[in-house]
ROFILUM-33034 format. One record per residue (C-alpha): residue number from 1; residue in one letter; z, y, x. Coordinates in steps of 0.02 Angstrom, whole numbers, plus 50000, padded with zeros to 5 digits. Layout:
BEGIN
pt k=NUM&r=A&c3=Z&c2=Y&c1=X
...
This chain:
BEGIN
pt k=1&r=X&c3=46314&c2=49597&c1=49139
pt k=2&r=X&c3=46214&c2=49760&c1=49152
pt k=3&r=X&c3=46178&c2=49842&c1=48986
pt k=4&r=X&c3=46311&c2=49743&c1=48896
pt k=5&r=X&c3=46478&c2=49800&c1=48826
pt k=6&r=X&c3=46626&c2=49719&c1=48742
pt k=7&r=X&c3=46659&c2=49772&c1=48562
pt k=8&r=X&c3=46786&c2=49688&c1=48447
pt k=9&r=X&c3=46791&c2=49540&c1=48564
pt k=10&r=X&c3=46604&c2=49507&c1=48549
pt k=11&r=X&c3=46482&c2=49519&c1=48694
pt k=12&r=X&c3=46344&c2=49638&c1=48638
pt k=13&r=X&c3=46180&c2=49607&c1=48729
pt k=14&r=X&c3=46092&c2=49768&c1=48683
pt k=15&r=X&c3=45908&c2=49761&c1=48640
pt k=16&r=X&c3=45893&c2=49574&c1=48665
pt k=17&r=X&c3=45758&c2=49511&c1=48548
pt k=18&r=X&c3=45816&c2=49382&c1=48421
pt k=19&r=X&c3=45710&c2=49298&c1=48287
pt k=20&r=X&c3=45792&c2=49211&c1=48140
pt k=21&r=X&c3=45680&c2=49077&c1=48065
pt k=22&r=X&c3=45688&c2=49020&c1=47885
pt k=23&r=X&c3=45582&c2=48934&c1=47753
pt k=24&r=X&c3=45562&c2=49031&c1=47592
pt k=25&r=X&c3=45518&c2=48960&c1=47422
pt k=26&r=X&c3=45431&c2=49106&c1=47335
pt k=27&r=X&c3=45535&c2=49190&c1=47199
pt k=28&r=X&c3=45688&c2=49082&c1=47238
pt k=29&r=X&c3=45842&c2=49163&c1=47311
pt k=30&r=X&c3=46015&c2=49092&c1=47338
pt k=31&r=X&c3=46150&c2=49058&c1=47466
pt k=32&r=X&c3=46028&c2=49016&c1=47607
pt k=33&r=X&c3=45937&c2=49181&c1=47585
pt k=34&r=X&c3=46102&c2=49277&c1=47582
pt k=35&r=X&c3=46153&c2=49183&c1=47739
pt k=36&r=X&c3=45997&c2=49233&c1=47835
pt k=37&r=X&c3=46000&c2=49416&c1=47779
pt k=38&r=X&c3=46184&c2=49430&c1=47827
pt k=39&r=X&c3=46153&c2=49356&c1=47999
pt k=40&r=X&c3=46012&c2=49480&c1=48032
pt k=41&r=X&c3=46120&c2=49625&c1=47974
pt k=42&r=X&c3=46265&c2=49574&c1=48085
pt k=43&r=X&c3=46153&c2=49553&c1=48237
pt k=44&r=X&c3=46079&c2=49726&c1=48211
pt k=45&r=X&c3=46254&c2=49801&c1=48194
pt k=46&r=X&c3=46297&c2=49732&c1=48365
pt k=47&r=X&c3=46147&c2=49805&c1=48454
pt k=48&r=X&c3=46026&c2=49659&c1=48451
pt k=49&r=X&c3=45842&c2=49686&c1=48413
pt k=50&r=X&c3=45838&c2=49559&c1=48271
pt k=51&r=X&c3=45711&c2=49512&c1=48139
pt k=52&r=X&c3=45679&c2=49372&c1=48013
pt k=53&r=X&c3=45522&c2=49265&c1=48012
pt k=54&r=X&c3=45493&c2=49179&c1=47844
pt k=55&r=X&c3=45362&c2=49046&c1=47812
pt k=56&r=X&c3=45329&c2=48991&c1=47631
pt k=57&r=X&c3=45387&c2=48817&c1=47586
pt k=58&r=X&c3=45327&c2=48700&c1=47450
pt k=59&r=X&c3=45401&c2=48527&c1=47417
pt k=60&r=X&c3=45279&c2=48468&c1=47283
pt k=61&r=X&c3=45173&c2=48368&c1=47280
pt k=62&r=X&c3=45269&c2=48273&c1=47414
pt k=63&r=X&c3=45121&c2=48265&c1=47532
pt k=64&r=X&c3=45138&c2=48454&c1=47552
pt k=65&r=X&c3=45309&c2=48439&c1=47635
pt k=66&r=X&c3=45247&c2=48384&c1=47806
pt k=67&r=X&c3=45104&c2=48511&c1=47804
pt k=68&r=X&c3=45233&c2=48648&c1=47789
pt k=69&r=X&c3=45342&c2=48567&c1=47921
pt k=70&r=X&c3=45202&c2=48554&c1=48048
pt k=71&r=X&c3=45155&c2=48736&c1=48017
pt k=72&r=X&c3=45312&c2=48782&c1=48114
pt k=73&r=X&c3=45253&c2=48679&c1=48263
pt k=74&r=X&c3=45095&c2=48785&c1=48273
pt k=75&r=X&c3=45186&c2=48952&c1=48285
pt k=76&r=X&c3=45210&c2=49040&c1=48451
pt k=77&r=X&c3=45368&c2=49145&c1=48456
pt k=78&r=X&c3=45385&c2=49154&c1=48645
pt k=79&r=X&c3=45343&c2=49339&c1=48643
pt k=80&r=X&c3=45293&c2=49481&c1=48527
pt k=81&r=X&c3=45184&c2=49630&c1=48575
pt k=82&r=X&c3=45196&c2=49577&c1=48756
pt k=83&r=X&c3=45386&c2=49572&c1=48754
pt k=84&r=X&c3=45488&c2=49414&c1=48777
pt k=85&r=X&c3=45585&c2=49345&c1=48630
pt k=86&r=X&c3=45755&c2=49300&c1=48702
pt k=87&r=X&c3=45821&c2=49186&c1=48564
pt k=88&r=X&c3=45762&c2=49100&c1=48405
pt k=89&r=X&c3=45887&c2=49043&c1=48274
pt k=90&r=X&c3=45813&c2=48919&c1=48150
pt k=91&r=X&c3=45915&c2=48888&c1=47993
pt k=92&r=X&c3=45852&c2=48761&c1=47867
pt k=93&r=X&c3=45715&c2=48629&c1=47853
pt k=94&r=X&c3=45583&c2=48643&c1=47918
pt k=95&r=X&c3=45610&c2=48805&c1=48015
pt k=96&r=X&c3=45693&c2=48711&c1=48159
pt k=97&r=X&c3=45521&c2=48641&c1=48198
pt k=98&r=X&c3=45487&c2=48801&c1=48295
pt k=99&r=X&c3=45461&c2=48781&c1=48483
pt k=100&r=X&c3=45555&c2=48897&c1=48600
pt k=101&r=X&c3=45641&c2=48883&c1=48768
pt k=102&r=X&c3=45800&c2=48957&c1=48695
pt k=103&r=X&c3=45816&c2=48882&c1=48522
pt k=104&r=X&c3=45992&c2=48883&c1=48449
pt k=105&r=X&c3=45994&c2=48805&c1=48277
pt k=106&r=X&c3=46118&c2=48862&c1=48145
pt k=107&r=X&c3=46086&c2=48725&c1=48017
pt k=108&r=X&c3=46110&c2=48772&c1=47835
pt k=109&r=X&c3=46040&c2=48608&c1=47771
pt k=110&r=X&c3=45904&c2=48480&c1=47799
pt k=111&r=X&c3=45789&c2=48412&c1=47662
pt k=112&r=X&c3=45932&c2=48333&c1=47567
pt k=113&r=X&c3=45824&c2=48233&c1=47447
pt k=114&r=X&c3=45787&c2=48107&c1=47584
pt k=115&r=X&c3=45962&c2=48104&c1=47655
pt k=116&r=X&c3=46126&c2=48114&c1=47558
pt k=117&r=X&c3=46039&c2=48140&c1=47390
pt k=118&r=X&c3=45922&c2=47992&c1=47413
pt k=119&r=X&c3=45951&c2=47865&c1=47276
pt k=120&r=X&c3=46044&c2=47988&c1=47164
pt k=121&r=X&c3=45992&c2=48083&c1=47009
pt k=122&r=X&c3=45964&c2=48237&c1=47118
pt k=123&r=X&c3=45819&c2=48164&c1=47218
pt k=124&r=X&c3=45637&c2=48136&c1=47168
pt k=125&r=X&c3=45614&c2=48011&c1=47310
pt k=126&r=X&c3=45606&c2=47826&c1=47265
pt k=127&r=X&c3=45570&c2=47662&c1=47354
pt k=128&r=X&c3=45385&c2=47688&c1=47324
pt k=129&r=X&c3=45288&c2=47653&c1=47487
pt k=130&r=X&c3=45217&c2=47830&c1=47492
pt k=131&r=X&c3=45392&c2=47904&c1=47469
pt k=132&r=X&c3=45460&c2=47793&c1=47606
pt k=133&r=X&c3=45321&c2=47845&c1=47725
pt k=134&r=X&c3=45353&c2=48031&c1=47694
pt k=135&r=X&c3=45541&c2=48004&c1=47710
pt k=136&r=X&c3=45517&c2=47918&c1=47878
pt k=137&r=X&c3=45405&c2=48060&c1=47938
pt k=138&r=X&c3=45535&c2=48191&c1=47892
pt k=139&r=X&c3=45673&c2=48095&c1=47982
pt k=140&r=X&c3=45565&c2=48080&c1=48139
pt k=141&r=X&c3=45524&c2=48266&c1=48128
pt k=142&r=X&c3=45708&c2=48310&c1=48114
pt k=143&r=X&c3=45761&c2=48195&c1=48256
pt k=144&r=X&c3=45634&c2=48268&c1=48376
pt k=145&r=X&c3=45640&c2=48453&c1=48332
pt k=146&r=X&c3=45828&c2=48470&c1=48311
pt k=147&r=X&c3=45856&c2=48382&c1=48477
pt k=148&r=X&c3=45755&c2=48520&c1=48562
pt k=149&r=X&c3=45893&c2=48645&c1=48522
pt k=150&r=X&c3=46000&c2=48710&c1=48664
pt k=151&r=X&c3=46145&c2=48711&c1=48542
pt k=152&r=X&c3=46164&c2=48655&c1=48362
pt k=153&r=X&c3=46286&c2=48740&c1=48246
pt k=154&r=X&c3=46305&c2=48702&c1=48061
pt k=155&r=X&c3=46366&c2=48810&c1=47919
pt k=156&r=X&c3=46503&c2=48685&c1=47876
pt k=157&r=X&c3=46582&c2=48524&c1=47939
pt k=158&r=X&c3=46501&c2=48432&c1=47793
pt k=159&r=X&c3=46329&c2=48481&c1=47859
pt k=160&r=X&c3=46378&c2=48424&c1=48034
pt k=161&r=X&c3=46441&c2=48258&c1=47967
pt k=162&r=X&c3=46276&c2=48226&c1=47877
pt k=163&r=X&c3=46179&c2=48268&c1=48035
pt k=164&r=X&c3=46283&c2=48144&c1=48135
pt k=165&r=X&c3=46275&c2=48009&c1=48000
pt k=166&r=X&c3=46088&c2=48011&c1=47966
pt k=167&r=X&c3=46015&c2=48074&c1=48132
pt k=168&r=X&c3=46145&c2=48032&c1=48262
pt k=169&r=X&c3=46144&c2=48215&c1=48317
pt k=170&r=X&c3=46303&c2=48313&c1=48352
pt k=171&r=X&c3=46327&c2=48485&c1=48275
pt k=172&r=X&c3=46473&c2=48607&c1=48278
pt k=173&r=X&c3=46534&c2=48689&c1=48118
pt k=174&r=X&c3=46523&c2=48878&c1=48126
pt k=175&r=X&c3=46594&c2=48963&c1=47971
pt k=176&r=X&c3=46545&c2=49137&c1=47917
pt k=177&r=X&c3=46618&c2=49253&c1=47784
pt k=178&r=X&c3=46534&c2=49290&c1=47617
pt k=179&r=X&c3=46421&c2=49442&c1=47602
pt k=180&r=X&c3=46547&c2=49562&c1=47523
pt k=181&r=X&c3=46688&c2=49527&c1=47644
pt k=182&r=X&c3=46804&c2=49678&c1=47649
pt k=183&r=X&c3=46769&c2=49722&c1=47466
pt k=184&r=X&c3=46853&c2=49577&c1=47375
pt k=185&r=X&c3=47019&c2=49617&c1=47294
pt k=186&r=X&c3=47144&c2=49543&c1=47173
pt k=187&r=X&c3=47166&c2=49629&c1=47005
pt k=188&r=X&c3=47249&c2=49535&c1=46864
pt k=189&r=X&c3=47253&c2=49352&c1=46819
pt k=190&r=X&c3=47151&c2=49374&c1=46661
pt k=191&r=X&c3=47105&c2=49267&c1=46513
pt k=192&r=X&c3=46950&c2=49184&c1=46582
pt k=193&r=X&c3=46897&c2=49050&c1=46705
pt k=194&r=X&c3=46747&c2=49102&c1=46809
pt k=195&r=X&c3=46596&c2=48999&c1=46861
pt k=196&r=X&c3=46469&c2=49080&c1=46977
pt k=197&r=X&c3=46309&c2=49005&c1=47046
pt k=198&r=X&c3=46135&c2=48943&c1=47012
pt k=199&r=X&c3=46120&c2=48851&c1=46846
pt k=200&r=X&c3=46058&c2=48689&c1=46918
pt k=201&r=X&c3=46113&c2=48511&c1=46881
pt k=202&r=X&c3=46184&c2=48486&c1=47056
pt k=203&r=X&c3=46307&c2=48629&c1=47027
pt k=204&r=X&c3=46382&c2=48532&c1=46879
pt k=205&r=X&c3=46421&c2=48678&c1=46765
pt k=206&r=X&c3=46400&c2=48555&c1=46621
pt k=207&r=X&c3=46565&c2=48473&c1=46671
pt k=208&r=X&c3=46656&c2=48638&c1=46647
pt k=209&r=X&c3=46574&c2=48664&c1=46477
pt k=210&r=X&c3=46629&c2=48490&c1=46424
pt k=211&r=X&c3=46804&c2=48529&c1=46487
pt k=212&r=X&c3=46813&c2=48681&c1=46374
pt k=213&r=X&c3=46809&c2=48563&c1=46223
pt k=214&r=X&c3=46982&c2=48503&c1=46274
pt k=215&r=X&c3=47062&c2=48666&c1=46330
pt k=216&r=X&c3=47206&c2=48704&c1=46213
pt k=217&r=X&c3=47250&c2=48879&c1=46269
pt k=218&r=X&c3=47164&c2=49039&c1=46216
pt k=219&r=X&c3=47058&c2=49062&c1=46371
pt k=220&r=X&c3=46872&c2=49086&c1=46391
pt k=221&r=X&c3=46746&c2=49026&c1=46518
pt k=222&r=X&c3=46624&c2=49153&c1=46593
pt k=223&r=X&c3=46469&c2=49080&c1=46677
pt k=224&r=X&c3=46371&c2=49194&c1=46793
pt k=225&r=X&c3=46201&c2=49150&c1=46864
pt k=226&r=X&c3=46025&c2=49099&c1=46819
pt k=227&r=X&c3=45925&c2=48940&c1=46849
pt k=228&r=X&c3=45823&c2=48797&c1=46776
pt k=229&r=X&c3=45967&c2=48722&c1=46676
pt k=230&r=X&c3=46006&c2=48881&c1=46579
pt k=231&r=X&c3=45927&c2=48825&c1=46415
pt k=232&r=X&c3=46002&c2=48651&c1=46428
pt k=233&r=X&c3=46177&c2=48721&c1=46455
pt k=234&r=X&c3=46158&c2=48845&c1=46312
pt k=235&r=X&c3=46109&c2=48702&c1=46196
pt k=236&r=X&c3=46263&c2=48607&c1=46252
pt k=237&r=X&c3=46373&c2=48754&c1=46206
pt k=238&r=X&c3=46291&c2=48770&c1=46035
pt k=239&r=X&c3=46299&c2=48584&c1=46000
pt k=240&r=X&c3=46485&c2=48580&c1=46035
pt k=241&r=X&c3=46519&c2=48743&c1=45942
pt k=242&r=X&c3=46593&c2=48825&c1=46095
pt k=243&r=X&c3=46515&c2=48996&c1=46074
pt k=244&r=X&c3=46688&c2=49073&c1=46054
pt k=245&r=X&c3=46746&c2=48995&c1=46219
pt k=246&r=X&c3=46595&c2=49000&c1=46334
pt k=247&r=X&c3=46493&c2=49154&c1=46378
pt k=248&r=X&c3=46337&c2=49160&c1=46488
pt k=249&r=X&c3=46326&c2=49319&c1=46593
pt k=250&r=X&c3=46153&c2=49292&c1=46668
pt k=251&r=X&c3=46119&c2=49380&c1=46832
pt k=252&r=X&c3=46274&c2=49470&c1=46896
pt k=253&r=X&c3=46258&c2=49620&c1=47012
pt k=254&r=X&c3=46369&c2=49643&c1=47163
pt k=255&r=X&c3=46493&c2=49765&c1=47088
pt k=256&r=X&c3=46518&c2=49661&c1=46931
pt k=257&r=X&c3=46534&c2=49503&c1=47035
pt k=258&r=X&c3=46677&c2=49574&c1=47138
pt k=259&r=X&c3=46766&c2=49633&c1=46980
pt k=260&r=X&c3=46742&c2=49465&c1=46893
pt k=261&r=X&c3=46824&c2=49376&c1=47038
pt k=262&r=X&c3=46963&c2=49504&c1=47046
pt k=263&r=X&c3=47016&c2=49484&c1=46864
pt k=264&r=X&c3=46989&c2=49300&c1=46825
pt k=265&r=X&c3=47129&c2=49174&c1=46806
pt k=266&r=X&c3=47043&c2=49045&c1=46918
pt k=267&r=X&c3=46871&c2=48993&c1=46981
pt k=268&r=X&c3=46784&c2=48830&c1=46939
pt k=269&r=X&c3=46669&c2=48772&c1=47079
pt k=270&r=X&c3=46622&c2=48588&c1=47085
pt k=271&r=X&c3=46445&c2=48561&c1=47151
pt k=272&r=X&c3=46396&c2=48388&c1=47210
pt k=273&r=X&c3=46420&c2=48370&c1=47398
pt k=274&r=X&c3=46395&c2=48556&c1=47435
pt k=275&r=X&c3=46345&c2=48612&c1=47609
pt k=276&r=X&c3=46462&c2=48761&c1=47620
pt k=277&r=X&c3=46470&c2=48867&c1=47462
pt k=278&r=X&c3=46514&c2=49051&c1=47461
pt k=279&r=X&c3=46604&c2=49038&c1=47295
pt k=280&r=X&c3=46757&c2=48955&c1=47371
pt k=281&r=X&c3=46781&c2=49093&c1=47499
pt k=282&r=X&c3=46743&c2=49231&c1=47373
pt k=283&r=X&c3=46876&c2=49161&c1=47258
pt k=284&r=X&c3=47004&c2=49146&c1=47398
pt k=285&r=X&c3=46971&c2=49322&c1=47464
pt k=286&r=X&c3=47005&c2=49379&c1=47285
pt k=287&r=X&c3=47168&c2=49277&c1=47290
pt k=288&r=X&c3=47114&c2=49160&c1=47151
pt k=289&r=X&c3=47139&c2=48970&c1=47143
pt k=290&r=X&c3=46989&c2=48855&c1=47140
pt k=291&r=X&c3=46966&c2=48703&c1=47028
pt k=292&r=X&c3=46847&c2=48577&c1=47106
pt k=293&r=X&c3=46811&c2=48390&c1=47121
pt k=294&r=X&c3=46841&c2=48258&c1=47253
pt k=295&r=X&c3=46654&c2=48242&c1=47291
pt k=296&r=X&c3=46616&c2=48429&c1=47310
pt k=297&r=X&c3=46578&c2=48415&c1=47495
pt k=298&r=X&c3=46602&c2=48574&c1=47597
pt k=299&r=X&c3=46713&c2=48649&c1=47463
pt k=300&r=X&c3=46847&c2=48525&c1=47516
pt k=301&r=X&c3=46852&c2=48599&c1=47690
pt k=302&r=X&c3=46947&c2=48742&c1=47608
pt k=303&r=X&c3=47021&c2=48686&c1=47442
pt k=304&r=X&c3=47183&c2=48586&c1=47459
pt k=305&r=X&c3=47251&c2=48502&c1=47305
pt k=306&r=X&c3=47406&c2=48589&c1=47235
pt k=307&r=X&c3=47406&c2=48709&c1=47384
pt k=308&r=X&c3=47269&c2=48834&c1=47343
pt k=309&r=X&c3=47187&c2=48748&c1=47195
pt k=310&r=X&c3=47158&c2=48581&c1=47112
pt k=311&r=X&c3=47048&c2=48438&c1=47173
pt k=312&r=X&c3=47006&c2=48331&c1=47021
pt k=313&r=X&c3=46909&c2=48172&c1=46988
pt k=314&r=X&c3=46784&c2=48273&c1=46887
pt k=315&r=X&c3=46845&c2=48213&c1=46717
pt k=316&r=X&c3=46825&c2=48354&c1=46588
pt k=317&r=X&c3=46995&c2=48316&c1=46510
pt k=318&r=X&c3=47079&c2=48324&c1=46679
pt k=319&r=X&c3=46995&c2=48491&c1=46718
pt k=320&r=X&c3=47049&c2=48556&c1=46546
pt k=321&r=X&c3=47228&c2=48507&c1=46585
pt k=322&r=X&c3=47223&c2=48601&c1=46749
pt k=323&r=X&c3=47156&c2=48756&c1=46663
pt k=324&r=X&c3=47294&c2=48748&c1=46531
pt k=325&r=X&c3=47424&c2=48724&c1=46668
pt k=326&r=X&c3=47368&c2=48880&c1=46759
pt k=327&r=X&c3=47369&c2=48979&c1=46596
pt k=328&r=X&c3=47552&c2=48932&c1=46574
pt k=329&r=X&c3=47600&c2=48959&c1=46757
pt k=330&r=X&c3=47536&c2=49126&c1=46820
pt k=331&r=X&c3=47658&c2=49118&c1=46965
pt k=332&r=X&c3=47568&c2=48961&c1=47025
pt k=333&r=X&c3=47402&c2=49054&c1=47013
pt k=334&r=X&c3=47474&c2=49189&c1=47124
pt k=335&r=X&c3=47544&c2=49063&c1=47248
pt k=336&r=X&c3=47382&c2=48964&c1=47257
pt k=337&r=X&c3=47281&c2=49124&c1=47272
pt k=338&r=X&c3=47386&c2=49188&c1=47416
pt k=339&r=X&c3=47371&c2=49021&c1=47506
pt k=340&r=X&c3=47183&c2=49026&c1=47482
pt k=341&r=X&c3=47175&c2=49202&c1=47552
pt k=342&r=X&c3=47268&c2=49145&c1=47709
pt k=343&r=X&c3=47140&c2=49006&c1=47729
pt k=344&r=X&c3=46985&c2=49116&c1=47711
pt k=345&r=X&c3=47034&c2=49283&c1=47786
pt k=346&r=X&c3=47024&c2=49234&c1=47972
pt k=347&r=X&c3=46838&c2=49189&c1=47960
pt k=348&r=X&c3=46743&c2=49320&c1=48060
pt k=349&r=X&c3=46564&c2=49369&c1=48101
pt k=350&r=X&c3=46618&c2=49415&c1=48277
pt k=351&r=X&c3=46648&c2=49233&c1=48321
pt k=352&r=X&c3=46483&c2=49181&c1=48241
pt k=353&r=X&c3=46376&c2=49306&c1=48337
pt k=354&r=X&c3=46464&c2=49270&c1=48501
pt k=355&r=X&c3=46430&c2=49083&c1=48482
pt k=356&r=X&c3=46250&c2=49098&c1=48426
pt k=357&r=X&c3=46199&c2=49216&c1=48565
pt k=358&r=X&c3=46295&c2=49131&c1=48706
pt k=359&r=X&c3=46135&c2=49057&c1=48782
pt k=360&r=X&c3=46050&c2=49227&c1=48806
pt k=361&r=X&c3=46037&c2=49273&c1=48989
């Protein structure tokens, strides 16, 4: 194809105009935002003319949800400044509502409160008639707008499975590496277990804190991240007199994050039914084992019990036993860490970009 070249096995369609679409909750940043920024950066590196379009999103009161969803239907991204936009890549709800002749969705997640989280402690939706009406509207919106996609990729198999289960729509898992790929390294297997992520109930950091009550060895727990559950978790530590075992790090910058991974004994990461989760891959690229739970979702696409980590039932005493075991068996930490590295290291941006841009002509 004229104007194209092959570089690192990826077809580079120079100057093709690509718009990445995402919904942005003001002042909230996490894995989805990292995902979108990384995709834009990798497209630009390969010669695409790429940009991100963000539309604010508000999920409360619930009647606002569909207003924000329908806003995407009103946008025209067929061209910009008289020049054709060759591809749009929506990511999460409701950005895939955008209309375009060449829409390739890379689904991070849908509005989980009305799907897999419905009926759990993590959803505000009930069987109230108004909630049911809004839920039905969101499902209809998803069914129609996602089906308009030329291709649908998901960030993990867990996300694809949800899409198939609740909407009857097929998606293909397309894994991508974490943002600091190439910089992770393995230092020592130090005297702390690391937890990284947003301090939110669905991340279940409280289970790790409870586990530290039963840990017999002289090892600490370092918790990095900020979020709405910070005060609650701090009170839990104080109530159980665990100040000597548990330390909150707050926001962790990139350099410190890489060093924390490099020198921990192991990583605890047990969110409820996670979509993908960078933490697993960051741990494995640092050659560290991961302790998780049997209902952690996408984490289980990488963590194999007694191969590169431990998959537990989520019982604090069981998790404590696994931590103590790793303290006493550093050779197992090294073996698990190496196995994890072999699992994570082949994941490449080249494959991602080639798949997402395959419909550009």
